[in-house]
N, C-alpha and C positions, 0 to 999 in steps of 0.2 A: 478509539484507538484501533489502529490497523496492524495486522500481522501479515507478513509476506512469507510464503513457504520457502524453505531452502531449495535452491534450484536443483540440488542433487538428491539422490535417494537417501532417506533417513530411516533407520530401523525404528519400527513401531510409530511411524509418523502419524498414521491415521488415529491411533489411540491418543497421541499427544494433542492432535487437532481437536478431537472430541472433548478432551479435558479443558482446552482453551475456550471452546465454545460454551461449555458448561460453566466456565469461570467468568463468562461475561464478554467474550470477544465479539465485537460488533461486526467486523468485516475481515474476511480472509482473502487475500490475493493469492490465487494459485498461479505461480510462475515456475513452470517446468519447461524451459526452452528446448530441451532435448527429447521431450516426450513425443512419441508418435500419437496420432489420433486415437489409436486403440489403447495405448498406455494411459492417455489422459482420461479416456472414458472409464477405464478400469479404476483409476485413482478416484475419480468423482463418485463412481458407483459405491465405493466403500464409505463415503461420508453420509451420515444419517440424513434422511429426508428433512428432518426438522431444521437442519442448518443450511439447506440449499439456498435459502433467500439471503444468506450472509456471504455467499461466495462471489468473488470477482474473477473472471477469466481473463488471463493475459494472452492466451493463444487458443487455437482450435475453437473459435467462437461458434463454429457451425454445430457444436455439440450442445450449445446452451438450451435450445428449445426442448430437446429430449430430456434434459435434466432439470427443467424448471428454473434455469438461471437467467437473470436479466440484468446483470451488472458486468460491463465490459471495460477492460483496460486496453489502451493503445499506447505502444511505445512511441518515443519521440521520432524514431525513424519511420514508423508507420504513419504517424500524423503528418510528417513533412513530405513523404514520398507518395502518398496516396491522395489524389485530388478528391476522392469521394468521402474522405474523412476530414472534418466532421459533417459535411453536407448531407451524406446519407449513411446512417448507421444500420448495421444488419439487425434484422428482427431476431429475438424479441428485446432488443436493447432498450432499457428505460433509464439506467444510470450509467454515466460515462466518466472515465478518468483517464489521465495520461501522465507522461513523465516530462519534466522540464529540467534544465540545468542553468537557466539564467532568468533574471527577473524580466528581461525584455521579452523572452518567449512566453513566460507566464502571463504577462500583461496582455498578450495578444489572444488569450484563450477566452476572453469574456463572452458569455452566453453559449459557449460551445461545450464546455465540460463542467461537471458538478464539482470535481476537485482534481488537483494535480499534485504529484510529487515534485518537490523542488529539492535538488540534491547535487553533490553531497554537502551536508551541513557540517559534519565533523569527519575525522578520519574514519574510513569504513572499518567495521568490525569483521565483516565477512569477506571483503576483497583486499588482497594485499596491494600496498602502494597506491591505494585509491584515496586521494586527499582532496580537500576543497581547493579550488583554484581562485575562489573569491570569498569574501565575507558575506554570506547570505543574510545575516542579521542586518548588516549595513545596506545591502541591496533591497531588502524589504521596505526600507524607508522610501523607495521609489515606486512602491506598489500603487498601481492605478486600478487594477482588477480586483474588486471586492465581491464579485459575484461567484467566482471560482474559489473554493477553499484551498488554502495553501497547506500542504501536508509535508512536514519535515521528514527527510529520509537521509540515511547515511550517518553511521556512528551514534545513533540515538540509543541511550541507555538510561538507567535509573539516576545516574549522576548528573545528566544534563537536560532531562525532560523539562523540568521547571524553567530553566534558563531559556530553552527553546520556545516555550509557550509565552514567556514574558517578553520575548523579542519579536512577537508578531505572527508566529505561525498559528494556524487554526487547530492543528492536530498533528500527531506524529505517527510514523510507520516504523514498526520494529522488524528487524530481520536477524542480524548477527547476534544481538543481545539475547535473543530467544534461543536460536539454534546452536550457539556456541556455549550455552550454559548447560550444566549437568542436570538442572531441574528447570525445564522450560516453563512449566506452570507456575512455579514459585517466583521466577523472574518476571513473568507476565503480571502476576498479582501485585508484585512490588511496584512495577511501572504503572499499573492501573491505579493503585492507591495514591501515587504521587499526582497523577493527572486529576483524579477526583478531588484531592485536597486543594489543588490549584484552582479548579473550577469553582469549588465552594468558596474560596477566598475572594472570587470575583463577583459573587452575588451581592 
């Protein structure tokens, strides 16, 4: 299960992130689009060294080597506008992810990315008036790319995680359901429990 940082400043965010890591968070996507390079470096510096291998950088990839980070995310715009992506990834990139908004784009990623967000699945919790333009559950029936993991993003919460996994997604990414909650750790643990329960039922 993936958590994406709130793009805005959050009080005590680092402490919350440490609690999520301690609670079993496997991957944290740091998405702070308005951060300068210096602000991003300061933010990462506050995260415990033990958790650096679970960090995915959305921007300022040039900081990765100094902080021992080797997971990079590329936006849809970066992927489509930069001919060097994914042909040449910056060092020390080992794991690559990207964002997609249609099954057609997702299917074209085969062999290039380890996983990709496919969104929005449901009405966004964090963005106003950001709703699905198509039924992604129905769209997944046309999936031909099974090498890239499909990660559901957009409106994912404890009420719909099981349905999301049942309809073909490999995993989920949480944003609004974590950062709009008064107790992010409690909400994370609830979602985690649902995912684990579902996976156990498939064994």
